[in-house]
C-alpha positions in Angstrom: -6.8 12.9 -0.3 -8.4 10.8 -3.0 -11.4 8.8 -1.7 -11.7 6.5 -4.7 -10.7 2.9 -4.3 -7.5 1.9 -6.2 -4.6 -0.4 -6.1 -0.9 0.3 -6.6 1.5 -0.9 -9.2 5.2 -0.6 -8.7 7.2 -0.5 -12.0 11.0 -0.5 -12.3 12.7 0.8 -15.5 16.0 -1.0 -15.6 17.3 1.2 -18.4 16.8 4.5 -16.4 17.0 3.1 -12.9 13.7 4.7 -12.0 11.0 3.2 -9.8 7.5 4.4 -10.4 4.4 3.9 -8.3 1.1 4.1 -10.1 -2.5 4.3 -8.8 -4.6 1.7 -10.6 -8.2 2.6 -11.0 -10.8 0.5 -12.8 -10.4 2.4 -16.1 -7.1 4.2 -15.8 -3.7 4.4 -14.2 -2.2 7.5 -12.7 1.4 8.2 -11.8 1.7 8.7 -8.0 5.5 9.1 -7.7 8.8 8.2 -9.3 12.2 8.0 -7.7 15.7 7.0 -8.8 16.9 3.7 -7.4 19.9 3.9 -5.1 23.1 3.0 -6.8 25.5 0.4 -5.6 25.0 -3.0 -4.0 22.0 -3.5 -1.7 23.4 -4.4 1.7 21.2 -4.9 4.7 21.7 -2.3 7.3 23.0 0.3 4.9 21.3 3.6 5.8 20.7 4.6 2.2 18.9 1.4 1.4 17.0 1.2 4.7 15.8 4.8 4.2 14.8 4.1 0.6 12.8 1.0 1.4 11.1 2.7 4.4 10.1 5.6 2.2 8.8 3.3 -0.5 6.6 1.4 2.0 5.4 4.6 3.6 4.5 6.1 0.2 2.3 3.1 -0.6 0.6 2.8 2.8 -0.1 6.5 3.3 -1.5 6.8 -0.3 -3.8 3.9 0.2 -7.2 4.8 1.7 -7.8 1.1 2.6 -4.3 0.8 4.2 -4.9 4.0 6.3 -8.3 2.8 7.4 -7.0 -0.7 8.4 -4.1 0.9 10.4 -6.4 3.5 12.0 -4.5 6.4 10.4 -7.6 8.2 9.1 -10.2 10.2 11.0 -14.0 9.8 10.3 -13.7 12.2 7.3 -10.9 10.2 5.6 -8.2 12.8 6.6 -4.8 11.5 7.5 -4.2 11.8 11.2 -1.0 13.5 12.4 1.4 12.5 15.2 0.0 12.3 18.7 
């Protein structure tokens, strides 16, 4: 896991329907992941959209060293802790 401090930028390309998450460092930006946006109308409670938004949030939090530390998800060495 990267121990550098960075922020995240979420960018949506309306032409391609792709959402990209970038790591933003002081002097560069690095692509973390890209996913296609779900098609169709966004309806609360729709499993496709619920799963998409859950995955999006998990991607950002689990990639964030600061987020993992604040939530107690890292051990002393900065490694992500597994279940139970």
